[in-house]
N, CA and C of each residue as an Amber inpcrd file, in Angstrom:
protein
   555
 106.5720000 163.0740000 109.8950000 106.2300000 162.6820000 107.8730000
 107.7140000 162.4310000 107.3690000 107.1590000 161.4490000 107.1190000
 108.3690000 160.6280000 106.0060000 109.0420000 161.3990000 105.0830000
 110.3640000 161.6020000 104.3240000 110.2480000 162.4560000 103.4360000
 110.5870000 161.4690000 102.4750000 110.5350000 162.0480000 101.1260000
 110.8030000 160.7140000 100.0640000 112.0110000 160.7380000  99.6680000
 112.4660000 159.3230000  99.3390000 114.0980000 160.0070000  98.4980000
 114.2710000 158.8460000  97.4320000 114.6100000 159.3310000  96.8580000
 114.1210000 158.9620000  95.0490000 115.2760000 157.5880000  95.3020000
 115.4800000 156.7190000  94.2950000 116.0980000 156.2060000  93.9990000
 115.9390000 155.2920000  92.7320000 117.3790000 155.4360000  92.2570000
 117.2800000 154.9790000  90.4700000 116.4880000 154.2600000  90.2840000
 115.8920000 153.8630000  89.3930000 114.4480000 152.2490000  89.0430000
 114.7990000 152.0550000  87.7110000 114.6200000 150.7790000  87.8440000
 113.9990000 151.2140000  86.4220000 112.7340000 150.4470000  85.6690000
 112.2730000 151.2990000  84.0640000 111.2790000 151.8360000  84.3130000
 110.3500000 150.5440000  83.4830000 109.1380000 150.0270000  84.2070000
 108.5370000 149.1340000  83.5570000 108.1180000 149.1050000  82.3680000
 107.8820000 149.8930000  81.1350000 107.5840000 149.7420000  80.1230000
 109.0820000 149.6350000  78.9720000 110.1780000 150.4500000  78.9410000
 110.5610000 150.4770000  77.8950000 112.2670000 150.3380000  78.9620000
 112.1550000 149.7370000  80.1600000 113.5320000 149.0730000  80.5030000
 114.6710000 150.2760000  80.8950000 114.1010000 151.2480000  80.6300000
 115.7320000 152.7000000  80.9390000 115.5310000 153.1080000  81.7350000
 116.7140000 153.2420000  82.6010000 116.9070000 154.0430000  84.3550000
 116.3960000 155.2720000  84.0830000 116.1640000 155.6990000  85.0830000
 115.2620000 156.6370000  85.5670000 115.4090000 157.2060000  87.0870000
 115.0900000 158.1770000  87.8190000 115.2340000 158.6050000  88.7780000
 113.6910000 159.1890000  88.9610000 113.0230000 158.5910000  89.8990000
 111.2540000 158.5070000  90.1360000 111.2540000 159.9580000  91.0690000
 109.9930000 160.6840000  90.4100000 109.6330000 161.8150000  91.1410000
 108.7410000 161.7890000  92.2250000 107.7020000 160.7320000  92.0940000
 106.5670000 160.4470000  92.8340000 107.4760000 158.9060000  93.9000000
 106.8300000 158.5080000  95.2300000 106.8130000 157.4540000  95.8610000
 106.7750000 155.9210000  94.6080000 105.4050000 156.0200000  94.2500000
 105.0480000 155.1530000  93.2750000 105.0210000 154.7190000  91.7000000
 106.0340000 156.0090000  91.3000000 105.9140000 156.0610000  89.7880000
 106.8550000 154.7790000  89.3250000 106.1130000 154.3510000  88.3370000
 106.6140000 152.6940000  88.1770000 107.1980000 152.7780000  86.7620000
 107.1210000 153.9650000  86.0060000 107.8300000 154.2490000  84.5480000
 108.4390000 155.7290000  84.4270000 109.3230000 155.9320000  83.4440000
 109.9830000 156.8620000  83.2990000 109.0880000 158.4250000  82.7850000
 108.7710000 158.0840000  81.7870000 107.6630000 159.2630000  81.6850000
 106.0670000 159.2760000  81.4240000 105.7320000 160.1780000  80.4700000
 104.2470000 160.4550000  80.4070000 103.8510000 159.1370000  78.9820000
 104.9260000 158.6590000  78.0520000 104.5030000 157.8210000  76.9520000
 104.9120000 156.3300000  77.2280000 105.4620000 155.9500000  78.4100000
 105.6950000 155.1810000  78.7080000 104.6400000 154.7010000  79.7710000
 104.1260000 155.4160000  80.7590000 102.6880000 155.4600000  81.2280000
 101.6010000 154.9540000  80.3760000 101.5160000 155.5980000  79.2430000
 100.2380000 154.6430000  78.2350000 100.8890000 153.4380000  77.9640000
 101.7700000 153.5260000  77.8400000 102.1790000 151.8680000  77.1990000
 101.8780000 150.9420000  78.0900000 102.4870000 151.0430000  79.3980000
 102.6570000 150.4630000  80.4950000 101.0370000 149.8690000  80.8340000
 100.2410000 151.3260000  80.8890000  98.5640000 150.7630000  81.3050000
  97.8280000 150.4160000  80.0460000  98.1020000 150.4810000  78.7900000
  97.8030000 149.3900000  77.9040000  98.2390000 147.6940000  77.9110000
  99.5630000 147.9450000  78.2890000 100.0320000 146.5380000  78.5220000
  99.2010000 145.9060000  80.1030000  98.8380000 146.5180000  80.7490000
  98.3220000 145.9690000  81.7710000  97.1280000 145.9620000  81.7400000
  96.4860000 146.4540000  80.8450000  95.2240000 146.3910000  80.4520000
  94.8100000 145.3370000  79.6690000  95.9580000 145.3510000  79.0290000
  95.6950000 143.6330000  78.0020000  96.4440000 142.0400000  79.0980000
  96.9230000 142.4770000  80.2020000  97.4080000 140.9020000  80.6440000
  96.1480000 140.9430000  81.1670000  95.0470000 141.8890000  81.8690000
  94.2230000 141.6890000  82.8720000  92.9770000 140.9520000  81.6420000
  92.5520000 141.6310000  80.4800000  91.8240000 141.0150000  79.4850000
  92.2110000 139.2420000  79.0530000  93.5890000 139.3320000  79.0440000
  93.7890000 137.8070000  78.6820000  93.3410000 136.8470000  79.6310000
  94.0620000 137.4910000  81.3200000  93.6360000 136.9990000  81.8990000
  92.2400000 136.6470000  82.4760000  90.8550000 137.4900000  82.4050000
  89.8330000 137.6160000  82.2510000  89.5010000 136.5360000  81.0850000
  89.9560000 136.5560000  79.8670000  89.3040000 135.2220000  78.6000000
  89.9280000 134.0820000  78.9310000  90.9920000 134.0670000  80.0430000
  92.0300000 132.6770000  80.4880000  90.3310000 132.3410000  81.1630000
  90.1700000 132.4500000  81.6650000  89.6650000 132.1810000  82.9880000
  88.0950000 131.7020000  82.6100000  87.4010000 133.0140000  81.2110000
  86.1310000 132.7850000  80.7190000  86.1850000 131.3800000  80.5400000
  87.3140000 130.8450000  79.1970000  87.9970000 129.7090000  78.3950000
  87.8460000 128.3510000  80.0360000  88.5630000 128.5850000  81.1000000
  88.2010000 127.8940000  82.0220000  87.0290000 127.5350000  82.2720000
  86.4670000 128.3730000  82.9080000  84.5600000 128.1850000  83.3990000
  84.1850000 127.4230000  81.7910000  84.2690000 127.4170000  80.7090000
  83.8640000 127.2510000  79.2720000  83.8600000 125.3650000  79.4800000
  84.9940000 125.0680000  79.4620000  85.6370000 123.9360000  79.7120000
  85.2280000 123.2340000  80.6200000  84.9480000 124.3860000  82.7590000
  84.3150000 123.0680000  83.2200000  83.1170000 122.9560000  83.2770000
  82.0630000 124.1140000  82.3490000  80.7380000 124.2570000  82.1080000
  80.5180000 122.7480000  80.9340000  81.4670000 122.2980000  80.3850000
  81.3150000 121.1370000  78.9910000  81.6060000 119.9500000  79.9000000
  81.9610000 119.6450000  81.0060000  82.9760000 118.4410000  81.8970000
  81.4970000 118.0140000  82.0540000  81.5330000 116.4170000  81.6010000
  80.2870000 115.8730000  81.8810000  80.6500000 115.2260000  83.3130000
  79.5930000 114.1330000  83.9920000  80.0140000 113.5830000  85.3820000
  80.9060000 112.2580000  85.4640000  80.8710000 111.9740000  84.1830000
  82.1010000 111.0950000  83.5990000  82.5830000 111.2230000  83.7410000
  83.5230000 112.4420000  83.1390000  84.7120000 112.9880000  83.1040000
  85.2480000 113.5080000  84.4540000  84.2520000 113.7720000  85.7980000
  84.5950000 114.1510000  86.7740000  85.1990000 112.5550000  87.3090000
  84.3980000 111.7700000  87.0900000  84.4420000 110.4410000  87.5120000
  85.9850000 109.8550000  87.2790000  86.0250000 109.9690000  86.0370000
  86.9780000 109.4680000  85.3520000  88.8650000 110.5540000  85.8100000
  88.4250000 111.8810000  86.3980000  89.2970000 112.4860000  87.1370000
  89.7710000 111.6950000  88.7880000  88.5220000 111.6670000  89.0710000
  88.6150000 111.1400000  90.5090000  89.3010000 109.7530000  90.7740000
  88.8000000 108.6410000  89.9790000  89.4670000 107.1840000  89.5080000
  90.8860000 107.7040000  89.5180000  91.4310000 108.4060000  88.4770000
  92.6480000 108.8540000  88.3110000  93.5260000 108.4530000  89.6190000
  93.5000000 109.4470000  90.1900000  93.6880000 110.8110000  91.1720000
  93.3680000 109.0820000  92.1190000  92.2210000 108.6800000  92.7640000
  92.6960000 107.5670000  93.5390000  93.7280000 106.1740000  93.1540000
  93.5990000 105.9320000  92.0100000  94.1310000 105.0410000  91.4350000
  95.8840000 105.2230000  91.4990000  96.2720000 106.5870000  91.3900000
  97.5540000 106.8990000  90.9710000  97.8750000 106.8650000  92.9720000
  97.4270000 107.4780000  94.0700000  97.4410000 107.0140000  94.9950000
  97.8610000 105.7250000  95.4010000  96.5220000 104.8560000  95.4160000
  97.0540000 103.2770000  95.3760000  98.2160000 103.0540000  95.4780000
  98.1800000 103.4420000  93.9360000 100.2460000 102.7690000  93.5080000
 101.0550000 102.9910000  93.8900000 101.0560000 104.6760000  94.5580000
 101.9270000 104.9190000  95.3800000 102.4610000 104.9340000  96.6080000
 100.9340000 104.4040000  97.4580000 100.5460000 103.6950000  98.8490000
 101.0670000 102.5520000  98.7830000 101.2820000 101.9040000  97.6540000
 101.5820000 100.2130000  97.7960000 103.1620000 100.6000000  96.7510000
 103.7570000 100.9980000  96.6680000 104.8380000 100.9610000  96.1200000
 106.2540000 100.2820000  96.2190000 106.1450000  99.9440000  97.7490000
 106.9650000  99.3070000  97.9720000 106.5650000  97.8520000  98.5970000
 105.0690000  97.3600000  97.8850000 104.6760000  95.9130000  98.5130000
 104.2930000  95.0850000  97.2100000 104.1790000  93.8310000  96.9920000
 104.2950000  92.7730000  95.5940000 103.2990000  92.7900000  95.5400000
 102.8200000  92.6040000  94.2990000 101.4180000  92.2340000  93.4380000
 100.8140000  91.6710000  94.6180000  99.6660000  92.2400000  95.1620000
  98.6750000  91.3170000  96.4780000  98.3860000  90.1450000  95.9180000
  98.1930000  89.8790000  94.4970000  98.0230000  88.5890000  93.7960000
  98.5710000  87.2850000  94.0650000  99.5830000  87.9250000  93.4830000
 100.3240000  86.6190000  93.0580000 101.6090000  87.0580000  93.7920000
 102.0670000  88.2360000  94.5660000 103.2760000  88.3400000  95.6910000
 104.6650000  88.4800000  94.6830000 104.3050000  88.9380000  93.8460000
 105.9480000  89.1650000  93.1070000 105.8990000  90.5190000  92.6850000
 107.3490000  91.2140000  92.4430000 107.2750000  92.2880000  92.6650000
 107.2970000  92.5850000  91.0120000 106.5620000  92.9990000  89.9950000
 106.8590000  92.7420000  88.8810000 107.6260000  93.7840000  87.9740000
 107.7490000  93.5160000  86.9280000 109.2250000  95.2250000  86.4740000
 108.0020000  95.3830000  85.6180000 107.3070000  95.1630000  85.5040000
 105.6560000  96.0880000  84.2960000 105.2810000  97.1190000  85.1300000
 104.1460000  96.8220000  84.3530000 103.4000000  98.2670000  84.8560000
 102.5460000  97.5370000  86.1560000 101.9710000  98.0870000  86.6550000
 101.0400000  97.5710000  88.1100000  99.6480000  98.9770000  87.8900000
  98.9300000  98.2070000  88.2010000  97.6290000  98.5690000  88.2290000
  96.4340000  98.6340000  90.0420000  95.8730000  99.2220000  90.2750000
  95.2800000  99.4430000  91.0500000  94.3440000  98.2520000  91.1940000
  94.5830000  97.4390000  91.8250000  93.6060000  96.5330000  90.8790000
  92.2510000  96.9580000  92.7500000  91.3950000  96.4910000  92.2730000
  90.1610000  96.2530000  93.3310000  90.1450000  94.9180000  93.2570000
  89.8860000  94.7140000  94.3740000  89.2450000  93.1590000  95.4260000
  87.5720000  92.7060000  94.1330000  86.6420000  93.6050000  94.7120000
  85.4250000  93.4870000  93.9850000  85.5460000  94.4610000  93.1430000
  85.0230000  94.4870000  91.8810000  84.9120000  94.8120000  90.7020000
  84.3470000  95.8520000  91.1830000  84.2900000  97.1100000  90.0680000
  83.5320000  98.1200000  90.3340000  82.2980000  98.6050000  89.8640000
  82.2750000  97.3750000  88.5230000  80.5210000  96.9940000  88.3080000
  80.0150000  96.1520000  89.1740000  80.9220000  95.0550000  90.0800000
  79.6320000  94.4580000  90.9000000  79.7060000  95.3200000  91.9050000
  80.1730000  95.8910000  92.5850000  80.4710000  96.8580000  93.5000000
  81.2350000  98.2160000  93.5700000  80.1480000  98.7950000  93.1680000
  80.1490000 101.1310000  92.5980000  80.7890000 101.3340000  94.2210000
  79.8180000 100.9730000  94.9510000  79.9440000 101.7100000  96.3250000
  81.2720000 101.5570000  97.5460000  82.0000000 100.5470000  96.6320000
  83.6840000 100.1800000  96.9410000  84.4320000 100.8640000  95.9610000
  84.0190000 101.3970000  95.0610000  85.1950000 101.7450000  93.9950000
  86.0830000 102.8910000  94.1390000  86.1330000 103.4410000  96.0700000
  87.0350000 104.5460000  96.1810000  87.1110000 103.9090000  97.9130000
  87.1650000 102.8840000  97.5600000  87.3190000 102.1820000  99.0450000
  88.9010000 101.4340000  98.8850000  89.6540000 102.3080000 100.1620000
  91.6010000 101.9570000 100.1420000  91.3540000 100.2650000 100.3440000
  90.2660000 100.6030000 101.4460000  90.6160000  98.6050000 101.9610000
  90.4280000  97.8340000 100.1090000  89.8440000  98.3910000  99.5430000
  89.0280000  97.0650000  98.4330000  90.2830000  97.2910000  97.0660000
  91.7350000  97.9450000  97.1510000  91.6700000  98.5050000  96.1130000
  93.2170000  98.6190000  96.4340000  94.2170000  97.9510000  95.9990000
  95.9700000  96.8310000  96.2120000  96.3840000  97.2660000  94.6580000
  98.0140000  97.2040000  95.0460000  98.4190000  97.2690000  93.7240000
  98.2070000  95.8820000  93.6760000  98.6100000  95.5880000  92.1060000
  98.5110000  94.2130000  91.4720000  99.0490000  94.3520000  90.4210000
  99.7350000  93.3030000  89.5640000 100.8880000  93.2670000  88.4190000
  99.3700000  92.8640000  87.2800000  99.7830000  93.7370000  86.4560000
  98.9950000  94.0330000  85.2230000  99.0400000  92.6010000  84.7910000
  99.5520000  91.5750000  84.4600000  98.8400000  89.9040000  84.5500000
  98.6540000  89.7320000  85.3970000  98.0500000  89.5700000  86.8110000
  97.2300000  89.4930000  87.5690000  95.4450000  90.0780000  87.1450000
  96.3550000  91.7380000  87.1950000  94.6730000  92.3050000  87.2090000
  94.1780000  92.2490000  85.8290000  94.8980000  91.7130000  84.5570000
  94.0740000  91.5520000  83.4360000  94.1790000  89.9620000  82.8070000
  95.1510000  89.8400000  82.6970000  94.9070000  88.4540000  82.4720000
  94.4840000  87.1320000  82.6710000  94.4750000  87.2010000  84.6630000
  93.8260000  86.3660000  85.2000000  92.8370000  86.8010000  85.8090000
  91.7490000  87.9590000  85.0780000  90.7230000  88.8200000  85.7500000
  90.7390000  88.7720000  87.2310000  91.9550000  89.3840000  87.9100000
  92.0750000  89.9370000  88.8840000  92.8740000  88.7770000  90.2700000
  92.5960000  87.8590000  89.5330000  93.3070000  86.7250000  90.5690000
  92.6860000  86.3050000  91.6170000  91.6980000  86.4640000  91.8830000
  90.4310000  86.2130000  93.2400000  90.5470000  85.6500000  94.4270000
  91.3540000  84.5820000  93.9630000  91.0500000  83.8180000  94.8560000
  92.3460000  84.0470000  96.0810000  93.7410000  83.9680000  94.9710000
  95.2240000  84.4340000  95.8490000  94.9710000  86.1390000  96.2950000
  93.4640000  86.7660000  95.8000000  93.5790000  88.5200000  96.4280000
  93.3170000  87.9890000  97.5950000  92.3580000  87.2380000  97.3910000
  91.1080000  87.2260000  98.9250000  92.1780000  86.7260000  99.7360000
  93.2590000  85.6440000  99.8990000  94.3240000  85.0970000 100.8060000
  94.4480000  86.1120000 101.0850000  96.1480000  86.9090000 100.6350000
  96.1050000  88.1780000 101.0730000  95.6000000  88.9010000 101.6800000
  94.4500000  89.7810000 101.2270000  93.8890000  90.3700000 102.0280000
  93.4440000  89.9290000 102.8810000  93.0250000  88.9110000 103.8740000
  93.0660000  88.4150000 105.0240000  93.8100000  88.4730000 105.6790000
  94.7520000  88.0690000 104.9290000  96.7690000  88.2310000 106.0330000
  96.9140000  89.9020000 106.3430000  96.7270000  90.5180000 105.1010000
  96.8400000  92.0760000 105.4810000  96.1890000  92.3470000 106.3970000
  94.4390000  92.8760000 106.1850000  93.6390000  93.6450000 106.8860000
  93.0100000  92.4980000 107.4830000  92.4610000  91.2110000 107.8780000
  92.2170000  90.4020000 108.8660000  90.6780000  90.2380000 108.2140000
  89.8890000  89.0600000 108.5520000  89.1530000  88.4480000 107.9190000
  87.9130000  88.9790000 108.0940000  87.4680000  90.0180000 109.2130000
  86.2930000  90.7390000 109.6460000  86.2960000  91.7150000 108.2270000
  87.3600000  92.9110000 108.1770000  87.0070000  93.4370000 107.1800000
  87.1060000  92.9740000 105.9150000  87.4070000  91.8340000 105.3020000
  87.0510000  91.3460000 104.1600000  85.7480000  91.1420000 104.2190000
  85.4030000  90.2300000 105.0710000  83.8130000  89.4890000 105.1650000
  82.8340000  90.9790000 104.8910000  83.4670000  92.6090000 105.8070000
  82.9280000  93.4540000 105.5840000  82.7230000  94.0660000 104.2520000
  83.7920000  93.4610000 103.0360000  83.9190000  94.1300000 102.2980000
  83.1980000  93.5300000 100.6900000  83.0470000  92.3510000 101.3830000
  81.6470000  91.2770000 100.9130000  80.3040000  91.3570000 101.6010000
  80.6860000  91.8690000 102.4820000  78.5780000  92.1060000 102.5110000
  78.9040000  93.1140000 101.6450000  76.5260000  93.1200000 101.8320000
  75.7560000  94.1460000 101.1820000  76.2780000  95.4100000 101.5450000
  76.4900000  96.2630000 101.1520000  76.6330000  97.8190000 100.5920000
  75.7560000  98.6850000 100.0510000  75.1990000  99.5550000 100.3400000
  74.3410000 100.6080000 100.4320000  74.6970000 101.2940000  98.7590000
  74.0360000 101.0680000  97.9290000  74.1000000 101.6420000  96.3760000
  74.6040000 103.0700000  96.9410000  75.4190000 103.8790000  95.8720000
  76.0500000 104.8120000  96.1230000  76.1760000 105.6720000  94.5920000
  75.2340000 106.6210000  94.4670000  75.6890000 107.2910000  93.4720000
  76.6100000 108.8270000  93.6970000  77.8420000 108.5250000  93.1880000
  78.8780000 109.9270000  93.4260000  78.1770000 111.1660000  92.3810000
  77.7580000 112.3280000  93.5770000  77.4590000 113.6720000  92.7920000
  79.0050000 114.2210000  92.0800000  78.8000000 115.5650000  91.0780000
  80.3250000 116.4570000  90.7550000  80.8320000 116.1950000  91.9010000
  79.9180000 116.8870000  92.9940000  80.5070000 117.8300000  93.3610000
  81.5950000 116.5920000  95.1210000  80.8890000 115.5200000  94.4940000
  81.7630000 114.5250000  96.0520000  82.7150000 114.0280000  95.1490000
  82.2950000 113.8290000  93.7550000  83.0870000 113.6930000  92.8850000
  84.8800000 114.4660000  92.4840000  84.7550000 115.6960000  92.6820000
  85.4140000 116.7120000  92.9030000  86.1310000 116.6450000  94.1610000
  85.1040000 116.4570000  95.5830000  86.1950000 116.3850000  96.4810000
  86.9300000 114.9560000  96.8840000  86.6700000 114.0070000  95.8190000
  87.1950000 112.9700000  95.7930000  88.7390000 112.8720000  95.2470000
  88.8160000 113.5660000  94.0860000  89.6640000 113.8000000  93.5390000
  90.7520000 114.4640000  94.3210000  90.0580000 116.0690000  94.9220000
  91.2290000 116.4720000  95.1180000  92.0000000 115.8670000  96.8500000
  90.6380000 115.1420000  97.4070000  91.3740000 114.2820000  98.6050000
  92.6780000 113.4500000  98.3370000  92.4100000 112.8890000  97.0620000
  93.5280000 111.8910000  97.0770000  94.4090000 112.0360000  96.4090000
  94.1400000 113.7350000  95.5310000  95.3850000 114.7400000  95.1890000
  96.5600000 114.8700000  96.2450000  95.8540000 115.5310000  97.3940000
  96.4830000 115.5850000  98.4970000  97.1440000 114.5900000  99.1100000
  96.9120000 113.8340000  99.4060000  96.9180000 112.2310000 100.3120000
  98.4600000 112.1100000  99.0370000  98.0440000 111.5620000  98.0220000
  99.5120000 111.7480000  97.0550000 100.6020000 112.3560000  96.8940000
 100.1740000 113.6530000  97.1500000 101.3610000 115.1340000  97.7010000
 102.0260000 114.5880000  98.6610000 100.7460000 114.3480000 100.2810000
 101.7050000 114.1150000 101.2490000 102.5330000 112.8380000 100.9380000
 102.4210000 111.8540000 100.6750000 103.0490000 110.1970000 100.6340000
 104.1430000 110.8300000  99.9220000 104.4520000 111.8590000  98.8420000
 105.7170000 111.8480000  98.2200000 106.0320000 113.0140000  98.5950000
 105.8610000 113.4660000  99.3040000 106.5470000 114.9130000 100.5850000
 107.3500000 113.6960000 101.4140000 106.4840000 112.8210000 101.9380000
 107.3500000 111.4580000 103.4830000 108.2320000 111.3430000 102.7850000
 108.3200000 110.5380000 101.2520000 108.9830000 109.6540000 101.1720000
 110.3400000 109.5430000 100.5420000
């Protein structure tokens, strides 16, 4: 049987040093015990209230909110993946903002929204002002991934309706992929 050898501790309630009488003692006396119990109860209540607020916010989110979050995580991953590449359309390293430019637009082909082969780093002028600069985009894409994959992208695709669970999973996947890229760079 082990014997208890007290060492001086700091009271969790008042901060004074004391010599404990029991092995698991956290406070110096009864008044501090009451104060400590109240503060622990208040912490627990604050944590529970924060959890309830987060749950309420989650219930208020729409499918569109989840779609935005998934798209943002995906685009962020694409920009980091292609950080050392030039713009796929014009081939230059643009000083300004870079986008995650879709070869086939989300409006025209929503099934390819989260397809990494369909999305590459693109400078803002090509993506915004030249409507994606599609002719040059296709040329570069053929060189990059091959004609078979480009034709697959251009081929018919089954329509895709993403559920909230799908979007949560997509967001988690691309956040994890981004973290992995950041770790390896």
